[in-house]
C-alpha positions as CSV (number, residue, x, y, z in Angstrom):
1,X,-4.0,16.3,59.0
2,X,-2.8,13.8,56.5
3,X,-4.3,11.0,58.7
4,X,-7.8,12.5,58.4
5,X,-7.3,13.0,54.6
6,X,-6.2,9.4,54.1
7,X,-9.1,8.1,56.2
8,X,-11.6,10.1,54.1
9,X,-9.8,9.2,50.8
10,X,-9.8,5.4,51.4
11,X,-13.4,5.5,52.8
12,X,-14.6,7.2,49.6
13,X,-12.9,4.4,47.6
14,X,-14.5,1.7,49.6
15,X,-17.9,3.3,49.3
16,X,-17.6,3.8,45.5
17,X,-16.7,0.2,44.8
18,X,-19.3,-1.0,47.3
19,X,-22.0,0.8,45.2
20,X,-20.5,-0.6,42.0
21,X,-20.5,-4.1,43.3
22,X,-24.1,-3.8,44.5
23,X,-25.2,-2.6,41.1
24,X,-23.4,-5.5,39.4
25,X,-25.0,-8.1,41.7
26,X,-28.5,-6.6,41.4
27,X,-28.9,-5.2,37.8
28,X,-26.1,-6.9,35.8
29,X,-25.5,-10.2,37.6
30,X,-26.7,-12.1,34.5
31,X,-24.1,-10.6,32.3
32,X,-20.8,-12.3,31.5
33,X,-17.9,-11.4,33.7
34,X,-20.2,-9.8,36.3
35,X,-19.1,-12.2,39.1
36,X,-15.4,-11.6,38.4
37,X,-16.1,-7.8,38.5
38,X,-18.1,-8.1,41.7
39,X,-15.3,-10.1,43.4
40,X,-12.7,-7.4,42.4
41,X,-15.0,-4.7,43.7
42,X,-15.5,-6.6,47.0
43,X,-11.7,-7.0,47.5
44,X,-11.3,-3.3,46.7
45,X,-13.9,-2.4,49.3
46,X,-12.1,-4.5,51.9
47,X,-8.8,-3.0,50.9
48,X,-10.1,0.6,51.1
49,X,-11.8,-0.1,54.5
50,X,-8.7,-1.6,56.0
51,X,-6.5,1.3,55.0
52,X,-9.1,3.8,56.2
53,X,-9.2,2.1,59.6
54,X,-5.5,1.9,59.8
55,X,-5.2,5.7,59.0
56,X,-7.9,6.5,61.6
57,X,-6.1,4.4,64.2
58,X,-8.9,1.9,64.9
59,X,-6.9,-1.0,63.3
60,X,-3.3,-1.7,64.2
61,X,-0.6,-1.6,61.5
62,X,-0.5,-5.3,60.4
63,X,-0.4,-7.4,57.3
64,X,-4.1,-6.9,56.5
65,X,-3.7,-3.8,54.4
66,X,-0.8,-5.1,52.4
67,X,-2.3,-8.5,51.8
68,X,-5.6,-7.0,50.7
69,X,-3.7,-4.7,48.3
70,X,-2.0,-7.7,46.7
71,X,-5.4,-9.4,46.5
72,X,-7.0,-6.3,45.0
73,X,-4.3,-6.1,42.3
74,X,-4.7,-9.8,41.6
75,X,-8.5,-9.5,41.3
76,X,-8.3,-6.7,38.7
77,X,-5.6,-8.7,36.8
78,X,-8.0,-11.6,36.7
79,X,-10.7,-9.2,35.4
80,X,-8.5,-8.2,32.5
81,X,-7.5,-11.8,31.8
82,X,-11.2,-12.7,31.8
83,X,-12.0,-10.0,29.3
84,X,-9.1,-11.2,27.1
85,X,-10.8,-14.6,27.0
86,X,-8.4,-16.6,29.1
87,X,-11.1,-18.1,31.3
88,X,-13.7,-19.0,28.7
89,X,-14.2,-22.8,28.5
90,X,-10.7,-23.6,29.6
91,X,-9.5,-26.3,32.0
92,X,-7.0,-25.7,34.7
93,X,-4.3,-27.4,32.7
94,X,-4.9,-25.0,29.8
95,X,-5.2,-22.1,32.2
96,X,-1.7,-22.8,33.6
97,X,-0.3,-22.1,30.2
98,X,-1.5,-18.5,30.2
99,X,1.7,-16.4,30.2
100,X,0.4,-13.7,32.6
101,X,-0.3,-16.2,35.5
102,X,3.3,-17.2,36.2
103,X,4.2,-13.5,36.2
104,X,1.5,-12.7,38.7
105,X,2.5,-15.7,40.9
106,X,6.1,-14.6,40.9
107,X,5.3,-11.1,41.9
108,X,3.1,-12.3,44.7
109,X,5.9,-14.5,46.0
110,X,8.3,-11.5,45.9
111,X,5.9,-9.4,47.9
112,X,5.2,-12.0,50.5
113,X,8.8,-13.1,50.7
114,X,10.0,-9.5,51.2
115,X,7.3,-9.1,54.0
116,X,8.4,-12.3,55.7
117,X,12.1,-11.5,55.6
118,X,11.5,-7.9,56.8
119,X,9.3,-9.0,59.7
120,X,11.0,-12.1,61.0
121,X,14.6,-12.0,59.5
122,X,15.5,-8.3,59.3
123,X,19.2,-9.0,59.4
124,X,19.0,-10.8,56.0
125,X,18.0,-7.7,54.1
126,X,19.4,-5.1,56.4
127,X,19.0,-1.6,55.0
128,X,17.5,-3.0,51.8
129,X,14.4,-4.2,53.6
130,X,11.3,-3.6,51.6
131,X,13.0,-3.0,48.2
132,X,11.9,-6.4,46.8
133,X,8.3,-5.7,47.8
134,X,8.3,-2.2,46.2
135,X,9.8,-3.6,43.0
136,X,7.2,-6.4,42.9
137,X,4.4,-3.9,43.3
138,X,5.9,-1.9,40.4
139,X,5.9,-5.1,38.4
140,X,2.2,-5.7,39.2
141,X,1.4,-2.2,37.9
142,X,3.4,-2.7,34.7
143,X,1.7,-6.1,34.1
144,X,-1.7,-4.5,34.6
145,X,-0.9,-1.7,32.2
146,X,0.2,-4.2,29.6
147,X,-3.0,-6.2,29.9
148,X,-5.1,-3.0,29.5
149,X,-3.1,-2.1,26.4
150,X,-3.6,-5.6,24.9
151,X,-7.4,-5.5,25.7
152,X,-7.9,-2.1,24.0
153,X,-5.7,-2.7,21.0
154,X,-7.1,-6.1,20.2
155,X,-10.7,-4.9,20.3
156,X,-12.2,-4.1,16.9
157,X,-12.6,-0.3,16.3
158,X,-16.4,-0.5,16.3
159,X,-16.4,-2.2,19.8
160,X,-13.9,0.1,21.5
161,X,-16.8,2.4,22.3
162,X,-18.0,-0.1,24.9
163,X,-14.7,-1.0,26.5
164,X,-12.7,2.2,26.5
165,X,-14.0,3.6,29.9
166,X,-13.2,0.3,31.6
167,X,-9.7,0.4,30.2
168,X,-9.3,4.0,31.5
169,X,-10.7,3.0,34.9
170,X,-8.7,-0.2,35.5
171,X,-5.6,1.3,33.8
172,X,-5.9,4.4,36.1
173,X,-5.6,2.1,39.1
174,X,-2.4,0.5,37.9
175,X,-0.9,3.8,36.5
176,X,-1.3,5.5,39.9
177,X,0.3,2.5,41.7
178,X,3.2,2.6,39.3
179,X,3.7,6.3,40.1
180,X,3.4,5.8,43.8
181,X,5.9,2.9,44.1
182,X,8.3,4.3,41.5
183,X,8.6,7.4,43.6
184,X,9.0,5.2,46.7
185,X,11.8,3.2,45.0
186,X,13.7,6.4,44.2
187,X,13.1,8.2,47.5
188,X,13.5,5.1,49.7
189,X,10.1,5.8,51.3
190,X,6.5,6.1,50.4
191,X,5.3,9.7,49.9
192,X,2.5,10.3,52.4
193,X,0.7,12.8,50.2
194,X,0.7,10.6,47.2
195,X,-0.4,7.6,49.4
196,X,-3.3,9.6,50.9
197,X,-4.6,10.7,47.5
198,X,-4.7,7.1,46.2
199,X,-8.1,6.4,47.7
200,X,-9.8,9.3,45.9
201,X,-8.1,8.4,42.6
202,X,-9.4,4.8,42.9
203,X,-12.9,6.1,43.7
204,X,-12.9,8.1,40.5
205,X,-12.3,5.0,38.4
206,X,-15.5,3.3,39.7
207,X,-17.9,5.4,37.6
208,X,-15.8,4.8,34.4
209,X,-16.0,1.0,34.9
210,X,-19.8,1.3,35.6
211,X,-20.3,3.2,32.3
212,X,-18.5,0.5,30.3
213,X,-20.5,-2.3,32.0
214,X,-23.7,-0.4,31.1
215,X,-22.6,0.1,27.5
216,X,-21.6,-3.5,26.8
217,X,-24.3,-6.2,26.7
218,X,-21.9,-9.1,27.2
219,X,-18.4,-7.9,27.7
220,X,-17.3,-10.9,25.6
221,X,-14.4,-9.9,23.5
222,X,-13.3,-13.2,21.9
223,X,-9.9,-11.8,21.2
224,X,-7.1,-13.6,19.5
225,X,-3.8,-11.7,20.2
226,X,-2.0,-11.1,17.0
227,X,1.7,-11.8,16.7
228,X,2.5,-8.1,16.0
229,X,0.7,-7.1,19.2
230,X,2.4,-9.8,21.3
231,X,5.7,-8.8,19.8
232,X,5.3,-5.1,20.8
233,X,3.9,-6.0,24.2
234,X,6.8,-8.4,24.8
235,X,9.2,-5.7,23.7
236,X,7.5,-3.2,26.0
237,X,7.4,-5.5,29.0
238,X,11.0,-6.5,28.5
239,X,12.1,-2.9,28.3
240,X,10.2,-2.1,31.5
241,X,11.9,-5.0,33.3
242,X,15.3,-4.1,31.9
243,X,15.0,-0.5,33.0
244,X,13.8,-1.6,36.4
245,X,16.7,-3.9,36.8
246,X,19.2,-1.3,35.6
247,X,17.6,1.3,38.0
248,X,18.1,-1.0,40.9
249,X,21.7,-1.8,39.9
250,X,22.3,2.0,39.5
251,X,20.9,2.6,43.0
252,X,23.2,0.0,44.5
253,X,26.2,1.5,42.7
254,X,25.4,4.9,44.1
255,X,24.8,3.4,47.6
256,X,28.1,1.5,47.8
257,X,30.1,3.9,45.7
258,X,30.8,6.5,48.3
259,X,31.9,9.8,46.8
260,X,32.0,8.3,43.3
261,X,28.5,6.8,43.7
262,X,26.6,9.6,41.8
263,X,29.1,9.6,38.9
264,X,29.1,5.8,38.6
265,X,25.2,5.7,38.8
266,X,24.8,8.3,35.9
267,X,27.4,6.6,33.7
268,X,25.9,3.2,34.3
269,X,22.3,4.3,33.6
270,X,23.4,6.1,30.4
271,X,25.3,3.1,29.2
272,X,22.2,0.9,30.0
273,X,19.9,3.2,28.0
274,X,22.4,3.1,25.0
275,X,22.5,-0.7,25.3
276,X,18.7,-0.9,25.4
277,X,18.4,1.3,22.3
278,X,20.9,-0.8,20.5
279,X,19.1,-4.0,21.3
280,X,15.7,-2.6,20.3
281,X,17.0,-1.3,17.0
282,X,18.9,-4.5,16.2
283,X,17.4,-6.5,13.3
284,X,18.9,-9.7,14.7
285,X,17.2,-9.2,18.1
286,X,13.8,-8.4,16.5
287,X,14.1,-11.5,14.3
288,X,15.0,-13.7,17.2
289,X,12.0,-12.3,19.3
290,X,9.6,-13.0,16.4
291,X,10.8,-16.6,16.0
292,X,10.7,-17.1,19.7
293,X,7.1,-15.9,20.0
294,X,5.9,-17.9,17.0
295,X,7.6,-21.1,18.4
296,X,6.4,-20.8,22.0
297,X,3.1,-19.0,21.9
298,X,1.4,-20.2,18.7
299,X,0.7,-23.5,17.0
300,X,1.6,-22.1,13.6
301,X,4.8,-20.2,12.7
302,X,3.0,-17.4,10.8
303,X,0.0,-15.1,11.0
304,X,-1.0,-15.8,7.4
305,X,-3.3,-12.9,7.2
306,X,-0.7,-10.3,8.3
307,X,2.0,-12.0,6.3
308,X,0.0,-12.0,3.1
309,X,-1.2,-8.5,3.5
310,X,2.4,-7.3,4.0
311,X,3.6,-9.5,1.1
312,X,1.0,-8.2,-1.3
313,X,1.4,-4.6,-0.2
314,X,5.2,-4.7,-0.8
315,X,4.8,-6.1,-4.3
316,X,1.9,-3.7,-5.2
317,X,3.8,-0.6,-4.3
318,X,4.0,1.9,-7.2
319,X,7.4,2.7,-8.6
320,X,10.5,0.9,-10.0
321,X,12.7,-1.8,-8.4
322,X,10.0,-4.5,-8.4
323,X,12.7,-7.1,-8.4
324,X,14.3,-5.8,-5.3
325,X,10.9,-5.5,-3.6
326,X,10.2,-9.1,-4.5
327,X,13.4,-10.2,-2.9
328,X,12.6,-8.2,0.2
329,X,9.0,-9.5,0.4
330,X,10.0,-13.2,0.1
331,X,13.1,-12.8,2.3
332,X,11.2,-11.3,5.2
333,X,9.1,-14.4,5.4
334,X,12.2,-16.3,6.6
335,X,14.1,-13.3,8.1
336,X,16.7,-13.5,5.3
337,X,19.1,-10.6,5.1
338,X,19.6,-10.4,1.4
339,X,19.3,-12.2,-2.0
340,X,19.4,-12.1,-5.8
341,X,16.8,-12.7,-8.5
342,X,17.1,-14.4,-11.9
343,X,14.5,-14.3,-14.6
344,X,14.2,-16.6,-17.6
345,X,14.5,-14.8,-21.0
346,X,13.6,-15.8,-24.5
347,X,17.2,-16.0,-25.4
348,X,17.4,-19.2,-23.3
349,X,19.2,-17.7,-20.3
350,X,18.2,-17.0,-16.7
351,X,19.6,-13.6,-16.3
352,X,20.2,-11.7,-12.9
353,X,17.9,-8.7,-12.8
354,X,17.9,-7.6,-9.2
355,X,19.8,-7.9,-5.9
356,X,19.1,-7.0,-2.3
357,X,22.1,-6.3,0.0
358,X,24.3,-8.1,-2.5
359,X,26.6,-7.0,-5.3
360,X,24.9,-6.7,-8.7
361,X,27.4,-8.8,-10.6
362,X,26.4,-12.4,-11.1
363,X,26.5,-14.8,-14.1
364,X,23.6,-16.0,-16.1
365,X,22.4,-19.6,-16.0
366,X,21.2,-21.5,-19.2
367,X,17.6,-22.5,-18.8
368,X,18.4,-26.0,-20.1
369,X,21.1,-26.7,-17.5
370,X,20.7,-29.5,-15.0
371,X,20.1,-27.0,-12.2
372,X,17.2,-25.3,-14.0
373,X,15.7,-28.6,-15.1
374,X,15.7,-29.8,-11.5
375,X,14.0,-26.7,-10.3
376,X,11.3,-26.9,-13.0
377,X,10.6,-30.6,-12.7
378,X,10.8,-30.9,-8.8
379,X,9.7,-27.4,-7.8
380,X,11.7,-27.8,-4.6
381,X,13.1,-25.2,-2.3
382,X,16.8,-26.1,-2.2
383,X,18.5,-25.7,1.2
384,X,22.2,-25.3,0.2
385,X,23.5,-26.2,3.7
386,X,21.5,-29.4,3.7
387,X,22.7,-30.2,0.2
388,X,26.3,-29.8,1.2
389,X,25.7,-32.2,4.2
390,X,23.5,-34.8,2.5
391,X,23.4,-34.5,-1.4
392,X,21.4,-37.7,-1.7
393,X,18.3,-35.9,-0.5
394,X,18.4,-33.9,-3.8
395,X,18.9,-36.6,-6.3
396,X,19.7,-35.2,-9.8
397,X,20.6,-31.7,-8.5
398,X,23.8,-30.2,-9.9
399,X,24.6,-26.8,-8.4
400,X,26.3,-24.3,-10.8
401,X,29.9,-23.3,-9.9
402,X,29.0,-19.6,-9.5
403,X,26.9,-20.4,-6.4
404,X,30.2,-20.9,-4.5
405,X,30.7,-17.1,-4.8
406,X,27.9,-16.7,-2.3
407,X,29.3,-18.2,1.0
408,X,26.2,-17.0,2.9
409,X,23.8,-18.5,0.4
410,X,21.0,-20.4,2.1
411,X,17.9,-21.1,0.0
412,X,17.1,-21.3,-3.7
413,X,13.4,-20.6,-4.3
414,X,12.0,-21.5,-7.7
415,X,9.5,-19.0,-9.3
416,X,6.9,-21.1,-11.0
417,X,4.3,-19.7,-13.5
418,X,1.7,-22.0,-15.1
419,X,3.9,-25.1,-14.5
420,X,7.1,-23.6,-16.0
421,X,10.1,-22.1,-14.4
422,X,9.9,-18.3,-14.7
423,X,13.0,-17.7,-12.7
424,X,14.5,-18.3,-9.3
425,X,16.0,-16.4,-6.3
426,X,18.8,-17.0,-4.0
427,X,18.3,-16.0,-0.3
428,X,21.0,-15.4,2.2
429,X,21.2,-16.9,5.7
430,X,18.6,-15.6,8.2
431,X,19.3,-13.3,11.1
432,X,18.2,-15.9,13.6
433,X,18.0,-19.7,13.3
434,X,14.9,-20.9,11.5
435,X,13.9,-24.6,11.1
436,X,12.8,-25.4,7.6
437,X,9.7,-27.5,8.2
438,X,6.8,-28.2,5.8
439,X,5.0,-25.0,6.8
440,X,8.0,-22.7,5.9
441,X,8.6,-24.6,2.6
442,X,5.0,-24.5,1.5
443,X,4.9,-20.8,2.3
444,X,8.0,-20.1,0.2
445,X,6.6,-22.1,-2.7
446,X,3.3,-20.2,-2.8
447,X,5.1,-16.9,-2.3
448,X,7.4,-17.7,-5.2
449,X,4.4,-18.4,-7.5
450,X,2.8,-15.2,-6.4
451,X,6.0,-13.2,-7.0
452,X,6.3,-14.9,-10.4
453,X,2.9,-13.6,-11.5
454,X,3.8,-10.0,-10.4
455,X,7.1,-10.2,-12.2
456,X,5.5,-11.7,-15.4
457,X,2.9,-8.9,-15.4
458,X,5.7,-6.3,-15.1
459,X,7.6,-7.9,-17.9
460,X,4.5,-8.1,-20.1
461,X,3.7,-4.4,-19.4
462,X,7.2,-3.4,-20.4
463,X,7.0,-5.4,-23.6
464,X,3.6,-3.9,-24.3
465,X,4.9,-0.4,-23.8
466,X,7.7,-1.0,-26.3
467,X,5.3,-2.5,-28.8
468,X,3.0,0.5,-28.4
469,X,5.9,2.8,-29.2
470,X,6.7,0.9,-32.4
471,X,2.9,0.9,-33.2
472,X,2.7,4.6,-32.7
473,X,5.7,5.2,-35.0
474,X,4.3,2.8,-37.6
475,X,0.9,4.4,-37.5
476,X,2.4,7.9,-38.0
477,X,4.5,6.5,-40.9
478,X,1.3,5.1,-42.5
479,X,-0.4,8.4,-42.3
480,X,2.6,10.2,-43.8
481,X,2.9,7.7,-46.6
482,X,-0.8,8.2,-47.3
483,X,-0.4,12.0,-47.4
484,X,2.6,11.6,-49.7
485,X,0.6,9.4,-52.0
486,X,-2.1,12.1,-52.2
487,X,0.6,14.7,-53.1
488,X,1.9,12.4,-55.8
489,X,-1.6,12.0,-57.2
490,X,-2.1,15.7,-57.2
491,X,1.2,16.4,-59.1
492,X,0.3,13.5,-61.4
493,X,-2.9,15.1,-62.4
494,X,-1.1,18.3,-63.4
495,X,0.9,16.6,-66.1
496,X,-2.0,15.8,-68.6
497,X,-3.5,19.3,-67.9
498,X,-0.1,21.0,-68.5
499,X,0.0,19.7,-72.1
500,X,-3.5,21.2,-72.7
501,X,-3.2,24.5,-70.8
502,X,0.6,25.2,-70.7
503,X,0.2,28.5,-72.5
504,X,-2.6,29.7,-70.2
505,X,-1.1,32.2,-67.6
506,X,-3.9,31.5,-65.1
507,X,-3.2,27.7,-65.2
508,X,0.5,28.4,-64.8
509,X,-0.1,30.4,-61.7
510,X,-2.3,27.6,-60.2
511,X,0.2,24.9,-61.1
512,X,3.1,26.9,-59.5
513,X,1.0,27.4,-56.3
514,X,0.1,23.7,-56.2
515,X,3.7,22.6,-56.6
516,X,4.9,25.1,-53.9
517,X,2.3,23.9,-51.4
518,X,3.1,20.3,-52.1
519,X,6.8,20.9,-51.3
520,X,5.8,22.7,-48.1
521,X,3.6,19.7,-47.0
522,X,6.4,17.3,-47.8
523,X,8.8,19.2,-45.5
524,X,6.2,19.3,-42.7
525,X,5.8,15.5,-43.0
526,X,9.5,15.0,-42.7
527,X,9.5,17.1,-39.6
528,X,6.7,14.9,-38.1
529,X,8.8,11.8,-38.6
530,X,11.5,13.4,-36.4
531,X,11.3,13.0,-32.6
532,X,12.1,16.6,-32.1
533,X,8.9,17.8,-33.8
534,X,6.8,20.0,-31.6
535,X,3.4,19.0,-30.4
536,X,0.4,20.4,-32.2
537,X,-1.5,23.1,-30.4
538,X,-5.1,23.7,-31.4
539,X,-6.1,27.4,-31.6
540,X,-9.0,29.4,-32.8
541,X,-8.9,29.7,-36.6
542,X,-11.1,31.1,-39.4
543,X,-12.8,28.2,-41.1
544,X,-13.6,30.4,-44.1
545,X,-9.9,31.1,-44.8
546,X,-9.1,27.4,-44.3
547,X,-11.7,26.4,-46.9
548,X,-10.5,29.1,-49.3
549,X,-7.0,27.7,-49.1
550,X,-8.1,24.1,-49.5
551,X,-10.2,24.9,-52.6
552,X,-7.3,27.0,-54.0
553,X,-5.0,24.0,-53.7
554,X,-7.3,22.0,-55.9
555,X,-7.9,24.8,-58.5
556,X,-5.7,23.1,-61.1
557,X,-7.9,20.0,-61.1
558,X,-11.0,19.2,-63.1
559,X,-13.8,19.5,-62.1
560,X,-12.7,22.6,-60.3
561,X,-14.3,22.7,-56.8
562,X,-16.6,25.7,-55.9
563,X,-16.9,27.2,-52.5
564,X,-20.1,28.8,-51.1
565,X,-20.0,30.7,-47.8
566,X,-23.5,31.0,-46.3
567,X,-22.3,32.7,-43.1
568,X,-18.8,34.4,-42.9
569,X,-16.5,35.0,-40.0
570,X,-17.0,31.6,-38.3
571,X,-14.2,30.1,-36.2
572,X,-13.3,26.8,-34.7
573,X,-10.6,25.5,-32.4
574,X,-8.3,23.1,-34.3
575,X,-4.8,22.6,-35.7
576,X,-4.7,24.4,-39.0
577,X,-2.7,21.9,-40.9
578,X,-4.5,18.8,-39.7
579,X,-7.9,20.2,-40.4
580,X,-6.8,21.5,-43.8
581,X,-5.5,18.1,-44.6
582,X,-8.8,16.4,-43.6
583,X,-10.9,18.8,-45.7
584,X,-8.4,18.6,-48.6
585,X,-8.5,14.8,-48.5
586,X,-12.3,14.8,-48.7
587,X,-12.2,17.3,-51.6
588,X,-9.6,15.3,-53.4
589,X,-11.7,12.1,-53.1
590,X,-14.7,14.0,-54.5
591,X,-12.7,15.2,-57.5
592,X,-11.3,11.8,-58.2
593,X,-14.8,10.2,-58.0
594,X,-16.4,12.8,-60.3
595,X,-16.1,13.0,-64.1
596,X,-14.7,16.3,-65.6
597,X,-18.1,17.5,-66.6
598,X,-19.4,16.9,-63.1
599,X,-19.5,19.3,-60.1
600,X,-17.8,19.4,-56.7
601,X,-19.4,22.0,-54.3
602,X,-18.3,23.0,-50.8
603,X,-20.7,24.9,-48.5
604,X,-20.0,26.6,-45.2
605,X,-23.0,27.3,-42.9
606,X,-24.0,27.4,-39.2
607,X,-26.5,25.5,-37.2
608,X,-26.9,26.7,-33.6
609,X,-23.5,26.4,-31.9
610,X,-22.0,24.3,-34.7
611,X,-20.1,24.9,-38.0
612,X,-21.4,22.8,-40.9
613,X,-19.1,22.0,-43.9
614,X,-20.7,20.0,-46.7
615,X,-18.7,18.5,-49.6
616,X,-21.0,17.4,-52.5
617,X,-20.0,15.7,-55.7
618,X,-21.9,14.3,-58.6
619,X,-19.8,11.2,-58.9
620,X,-20.6,7.5,-58.9
621,X,-21.6,7.4,-55.2
622,X,-21.2,4.6,-52.7
623,X,-23.4,1.8,-51.6
624,X,-24.8,1.6,-48.0
625,X,-22.9,-1.7,-47.5
626,X,-19.6,-0.1,-48.5
627,X,-20.2,2.9,-46.2
628,X,-21.1,0.7,-43.3
629,X,-18.4,-1.9,-43.6
630,X,-15.5,-0.6,-45.5
631,X,-15.4,3.2,-45.7
632,X,-13.8,3.9,-42.3
633,X,-11.9,0.7,-42.0
634,X,-8.1,1.1,-42.3
635,X,-6.3,-0.5,-45.2
636,X,-9.6,-1.0,-47.1
637,X,-9.9,1.0,-50.4
638,X,-11.6,0.8,-53.8
639,X,-8.7,2.6,-55.5
640,X,-6.0,0.5,-57.0
641,X,-3.3,2.5,-55.3
642,X,-5.4,3.5,-52.3
643,X,-4.4,2.7,-48.7
644,X,-7.8,3.2,-46.9
645,X,-6.3,5.6,-44.4
646,X,-7.7,9.0,-45.4
647,X,-11.4,8.5,-44.3
648,X,-10.3,6.8,-41.1
649,X,-7.9,9.6,-40.2
650,X,-10.5,12.3,-41.1
651,X,-13.2,10.8,-38.9
652,X,-10.7,10.2,-36.0
653,X,-9.5,13.8,-36.0
654,X,-13.0,15.4,-36.3
655,X,-14.1,13.2,-33.3
656,X,-11.0,14.4,-31.4
657,X,-12.3,18.0,-32.0
658,X,-15.7,17.1,-30.6
659,X,-17.4,17.0,-34.0
660,X,-18.8,14.4,-36.3
661,X,-18.4,13.2,-39.8
662,X,-21.5,11.8,-41.7
663,X,-21.9,10.7,-45.2
664,X,-24.9,10.1,-47.5
665,X,-24.7,8.7,-51.0
666,X,-27.0,7.6,-53.7
667,X,-25.4,5.7,-56.6
668,X,-25.0,6.9,-59.3
669,X,-26.1,10.5,-58.3
670,X,-23.2,11.4,-56.0
671,X,-22.0,11.7,-52.4
672,X,-22.2,14.3,-49.6
673,X,-19.8,14.4,-46.7
674,X,-21.1,16.5,-43.8
675,X,-18.6,17.8,-41.2
676,X,-20.0,19.2,-37.9
677,X,-17.6,21.1,-35.7
678,X,-18.2,23.0,-32.4
679,X,-18.2,26.8,-32.9
680,X,-15.5,28.7,-31.0
681,X,-16.9,29.7,-27.6
682,X,-15.8,33.3,-28.0
683,X,-17.9,33.6,-31.2
684,X,-20.8,32.0,-29.5
685,X,-20.7,34.5,-26.6
686,X,-20.4,37.4,-29.1
687,X,-23.5,36.3,-31.0
688,X,-25.5,35.8,-27.9
689,X,-24.6,39.4,-26.7
690,X,-25.6,40.8,-30.1
691,X,-28.9,39.0,-29.9
C-alpha cells in the first residue's frame, strides 16, 4: 500500500515541477534567474521520477535517487544564492569566497563519503553506517532554511509581497527534509510514511514558487546583508550545528553506555543545553562574534548606518542619566565594558559626573594641567597600554596619578566642542581584542564630538532652567514691590486729606477702611513671596461686587470715583484678588492723572457674551506715541517714582482670562481704558434660555 502511495506522491511532484519548468521556459524565460529556476525544476523532476520508479519497482535501488536528491538540494541552494545576489557579475575567484559554497561542498562530500563507505567498505562504519549521510542531509536542510531566512529578512518591506511565496515554497522543501531526516537520526531508520508523503509536500510548493515568479518582474534583490542579520544567522547556524553535534554525542553515549546509557544521555544533553545558553548569553562571546564577522566578512569594521542610529537613539532617550548613557553609547562602539566621564566646569576643573560599571569616586583634573592641554591641542585618543609600552608616541603627554587607580583603563577619549575641550571619558578594556586602526580612532573622535554636543545642550538646559527659576522669583518680587508702592501712595494721599477732614466721621470711616484693606493686601503679598503659597484658582465671581469694592477702596481720594452699573448680576471667571488689583490699579492711575476738580467714572455694561468695564478720566491724557511705544513696556513710566509694571501686569492678566485691554486718549481731554472679559458660560446659557 505504501509503495503505491509513494509512487503516486513522487509522480505528482515530478509533474508539478515539470509544469513549472515549462512555464518558466516559455513565458518567463527572459526574466532574471529564470534559467537557474528552470534547472532546479528539471533536477526536481528527475528526482521525483527516479523515486517514483524505484517505489513502483521498475528501477532498481541504486545511487540514482540519492544522487538526484543531493543535486536537487544543491540546485535550490543555488537558486537562493542567486536571489541573494551572489552570482551577479562575479568571477569564479570572487564566487569562491561566498561563505555558503564551502558549506555546501562539505555536506556533499559527507553524503558521498558515507555512501561509498557504506557500499564498498561496510566494516569501517559497522552499525553506524548511514549516520554521516543523514547528518549531512540535515545540514543541507538547515543551510537552506538559513538562506531562506536571510532572503526574506533582507528584502525591503515593500518588496516582500513579491518574494514571500517563493520563500514559503523553497523553505517548505527544506523544512520537510529537516523533519524527515531528524526523525531518521533519532529512530535509526527512515519513517516510510513520512518518506512517502514527501512527494506531495514538494508538489504543493510548486504553485507557491509560480505565484512569486508571476508577481516579481525581475527577481533582482540587490541585497547587502547587514552585520546584525549575519550575526543572528551565524548564531542560529552555530546553535543548530552545536545541537546536532551534541545530539550525536548523546546518541553514542546511550549506545555504548549499557544500562547507564539513558541516564548519561539525558545528563549530557541537559548539560549541553545549559552550556549553549551560557554561551549565547555571554557578552564576551557576542563581542567576539561581532568582531570576527566584521574582520572576516566585511571590508569595514562598522555598519555606520546601524551604529549611528543606535548611538543617536541612546543619547536621545528621554530621562536622566545622560552621562551614563553617553558612556554606554561610546563604549559599545569598541565593546568596552565600562567607563567614567569628566566635564569641564567654569571653576577651572574637569569634574567626574557619571560612571558606567565603575565606582563613582574619582578626583577632578585641573583644566590647565598638562594632561588636559595635550587632549585639547592634539585631540588624540590615548591608548593607555600603548603609552605604557612606548611613551615616545605621545610626546608631551603627562598622565595624572589618579589614572593608576584604574588598572583596566584602556582609552581616554577627548570630548571636543567648537575646538575646545569640553571633557573627556575613560573607557575600560574591551570584552574581546580590538585593533585600534585609523577607522576605530576616527569613529571615536566623531562620537566624542557628537556626545559633547548632547552633553553641552543638557548643561545649557539645566542652567537655563535655574535662570528661569530666578527670573520667575525676581518677576514676582517686582510685581509685589509695585503693589507695595501703590499702597504707600494710597496711604500717602490720606495724610493731606486727614488734616482737612479729620473731624468728618464719614472721612474717618473711609480712612479706617482704606488702612485695613492696605494691611490685608500687604499680608497677601508676603504670602505670595513664600513657596508654600497656594496656587490661584479662578472661579465665577460677581463683577459688580468687585467694582463696588474697588471703588470703595478709593473713596478717600479726590476726585472720588463714581460707579455706574448699566446691567447688574454679571459674572466672570477670574481670581478675585488679581482682577481687583488690576481694576484698582487702573482707577488709581486715573485718579493720579486727574485734578481734584475733575471726574473719574467707572461703567459696567454688557455686549453680546462679553462684560465691558470702562474707566474714564478727565486728566491730561496720553499721546498716541506713548501709548504705542511705552505704555505697556515694563520699567517705563512717566511718574517720578513709577516702575512701569502696572499697565503691563494688567494687560497680561486680562489676556490670560481671554479678554482684552484697549485705551483711547485725547490730550488734554482725558483717557478711557476699556476692559473686555468673557461672560461666565452659566450666565450666557441662562440668558439664552430666558430669551
